[in-house]
N, C-alpha and C positions, 0 to 999 in steps of 0.2 A: 211073860213068865209062862213056864210049862204048867198045864193044868191037867188034872185027871179027866178021863172021858166024862165022868158024871158031872164034874164042875163045868166042863165045856158045854155039855148039853143044857145045863141050867142057864148059861149065858144066852142061848138061842131060844129058850122056851118063851113062846108068846110074842116073839119079835119078827118083824119083816126084814130079813137080811138077805139081799140078793142083788143080782145085776140089773142095770137099767135097760129097759126095752128100747128098741130102735124107733118105735113109732107111738102114736097116741094110744092110751089105754083107759078103760073105764075106772072111775074112782072106786076105792075100796074102803072098808072099815078095818083097821088093823088094831088088834088087841095087844096091848103091852102091859105086862105085869112086872113090877120090880119090888124087891124087898130090901129095906134098909138093914144093913148088917154091920154091927160094930165088932170087928174081928182083928186078930193079929195075922198079918200077911207078910211075905218076903218082899223087900223093896230093893234088893240088889241080886246079882247073879250068884253070889255065894250063900244066899239064904238068910240074911239078916232080917229079923222080924220087927214089925212096926205096928203099934196100936192104931189101926186105920178105922175110919168110918166109910162105908162103901154102899154102892148099889149092887146087890147080888153077890157081894163078897169079893169083888175084884176092883183094881184100879187100872184103867178107867172102868166104868160100868159098861154094860153090854151096848153094842152098836145097834141103834134103831135106824132102819132104812125104810122109807116110804116114798110115795110118789106125790108130786104136787097135786093137790086136790083131794088126797086121801084124808079120811077121818081117823085120828089117833084116839083109840078108846083106852084110857090109861088108868091103871090102879097102882097105888103105892101102899105097901104093907109095912107097918112099923111094929115088929114083934114085941111082945111084953117083956122079953129078955133084954131089950135095949134099955139104956139109961137116959137117952136123950130124945127130944122131939126132932122130927125130920120133915122135909118137904121136897117138892119137885118144882124146879123152874126150867121149863123148856124154852130156850131162846127162839124156837120156831113157832111158838104158840102166841096167839093174840087173844088174850082172855082177861080176867080180873085178878090183879096181883093180890087183892085182899081176900079172894075166895079160893080160886083154884090153886094158887101158890102158897096158901096158908099152911103153917106147920101142923103136924098131927102128933099126938102123944103116943108113947109106947102102948102097945095093945090095941091100936086102932088102925083103920085103913081109910084111904081117900080114893074116890073115883070121879073122873071127869073126862071130857072129850074136847078136842079141838080139831079144826081143819088146817092141814099144812098148806097154806096158801102161797108161800114164797119158796122158790127153789134155793137150795144152798146147803152149806155145811154149818151146823149150829151146835153150840155147846148146850148141854143141860147140866144142872147142878142142884145141890140142896140149897134151899133158901132160908132155912131156919137160922136163928141168931145164936151165937155170933157167926154170921155167914162166912167170914174169912176162915174161921177154924174148920167149919164143915167142909169147905172146898179144899183147904190145905191138907186135911186128913184123908182126902181121896174121894169125896162125893161129887164126881163129875163124869161126864161121858159125851158122846157124839150122837146127834141125830142128823142123818143125811136125807135131804128132801130132793129127790131126783126131778128134773124138769119134765113136765107133762108131755112136751114135744119129743122127748127122747134125744138121741144123738143127732148131730148135724155137722155140716162142714165147719162151722165155727166151734162146735163142741164135739170133737171126734171121739169115737169109741177107743178107750185105752186097752192095751194088752194086759196090763196088771193094775191092780188097785190095792193101796195100803192105807190104813188109818194110823196116824201118829198123833198122840196127845202129850203135850209137855206140861209138867207141873212142878211146883216148888216143894221141896222136902225141908221141914223145919225140925231142929234138934229136939225141941220141947213141944210136942203136939197139942198140949193143953194150955199153952201160954199164948192166947190170942192177942194179948197186948203187945207182945214181942213181934207177932206177925204183922200188926198194924205198922210197926216201925221197921219192918223187914229185917229184924234182928234174928240171929241164930238160924238163918237160912243156910243149910249145909250142902244140899245137892239138888240137881235137876233130875226129874224122872221123865222117861219116855215110855209111854204105855206101862207106867207103874214101877219101873225099875231104873236104877242108875246104870248108864252105859248098856242098856238092855240089848241092843243089836250092834254092839261094837267090840268084836273080838280083838281089835287092834290095841285098844286102850285098857281092856279088861280081859285077862286070860280066862276068867270064869264064864265069859259070854260064849254061848253056843249057837247063836243064831244071827243072821243078817237078812236084810231084804234081798231078794234075788229077781233077776230078769234075764232075758236073752239079749244079746247085742242088737241094737236098733229098735227095741220095743219101746212103746210109749207107756211109761209108768206114771200112774196118777196117784198123787198123795193127797189124802183128805186130812188136813192138819188143823188142830184146835189148840190154841194157847190157853191152858188152864192155870197158868201162873196167877197167884192172887195179887201180885204187885208189879210184875215186870213184863215189858214187851219182848218180842222175839224177833231177831234179825235172821230169817231163815235163808240159808245159802247152801247150794249143792257144790261142794268142793270138787273140782275137776269137771264141772258141768255148768250149764246155764238152764234156768227155768224156761222151757220152750213157751209155755203159756201159764199165766196166773189168772185164775177166776176169783175175783174179790168176793168174799163171802160165799164162794162156791156157786155163784149165779152165772150162768152162761152169757148173760148180757154184759157182765162186767169183766172184760178180758184185757189183759196186758200181754205183750209179747217180748221175748228175749230179755228176761230179767235176771241179773246176777244175784240180787238179794231182795227179799220182800219183807217189809216190816209188818208184823202181826201183833195187833193190840191185844191186851188181856181180854179174854173171853171171845176173841174173834176166831172164826173158822174160815178157811180158804181151801181151794183146790189148786194144786201146783203140779204141772206136768213136766217130766223130764224125758228126753229121748237120747239114748246113748249112741255112740258111733256104731254102725252096723258091720264094719269091716274087721273088728277085732274085739277081744274081751277087754273090759275096762272096769274100774271101780269108782264109786262116788262116796263121799261122806256128807250126809245131810246134817248140817250143824246150825246151832244158834250162834251166829257170828259175834254175839256179845260173849266174849271168850270166858268171862267169869261163869257163865252158864254152861258153855260147851265143855270146859275142863272139869266141871262138876257133874257131868253125865249126859249132856244134851248133844250127843253125837250118834248118828245112825249110819251104818255102812250099807250101801247098795252095791251088790256084786252082779255084774253083767257078764254072764258066761253061757256058752252054748248048751251046757248040761243043767241049766237052771231047772229046779223042780217045777214041773208043769202045773202043779196044783197051787203053788204059793201065789198069793195075790189074785186069786180067782174064786168065784163062787162065794162061799162064806168065809174064806180064809183071808179076810182083810186085816185082821189083827193077829200077828204071829204070837203063839203062846210058848 
C-alpha cells in the first residue's frame, strides 16, 4: 500500500533494515520498538477500510533485519487508547513463552532481549488470546536473520530482494469462532492488500515487482495465514533455489512449487531469461487463494526501477 513519508519513516524507526554483508561482521545490539495500533486501514487497491490490529499501523508490521549473533533489544508499547491486550511472539527468539511472550494491557509496555542465533526468515505475531483473531486482523510481520558468514557460492548475492507476506482476510474480524472453522474467509492479502501487486486482475493496482532480465530476484516469503498452507509457484518460471526457513544450509534446486506451512518463512530465488523481457506471476497455486488475491506480478524489463528491491525498498508501498 502507498504510505505517506511520515508513515514510511515510522516503519523504519529503530529497526535494522539493510543488505547482507559479504563477509563476517561483529555482533551488534539492535533496538526495535513497536507500537500496537488498533486502526482502520485500506485492505485493497481501491481503498476499502478494515478494522485492523497492527504493529506500527501497517499490515504486515515493519521488517526487522538483523544478523546471526546480533542481540535484539525489543520494546512493545500498548497505548492506553487501545481496547485489547497485545503481545509479541518472535519465531526467531529462544526465550520463555510465559515471560517474554506474555500479553500486556493497554497503557503499558514490555521490554526484553534475545540473541538471533539461527539464520532464516521468521514470522513474528501477536500472541495474545484469542491468538487467531489477533493474527487474522493483521498483527504479524517478518524478521530476517542474515547468516553470519555472509554470501557464498551456495548462497549467492541477489540482484533484488522483496518481502511478501500472505494472510487471510475474514469478513467478520471479531468473530474468532468462525475463524477457528475457517468460515467467512473472503480474500487473501499480500503485504496487506488484495491483489496488491497484480494490475492484471485488479485495474486499481498500481504496482508490481520489477527486475531486469537475467537478474536474481530473492523473495523472502512468510505464510501468515491462520489456517491454510501456501503452494507458492512462479508462473512462467522455476524457483532456481529454495532455502527452507531461509537457512542457507537447507537448499533445494529447480523447484516448480514449494509448499509453505502456516507461519513458515522461506527464501525463494528466481532468475529470469537474460535475452528478453519477460513477466512472472508469483501465485498461491491453491487457486481458491490465488483468485481471492494471492497473485503477485514480477516484471522483468531493461528499464526496471534501479531502486526497487534494493536497500530498504524490500516492501513496495
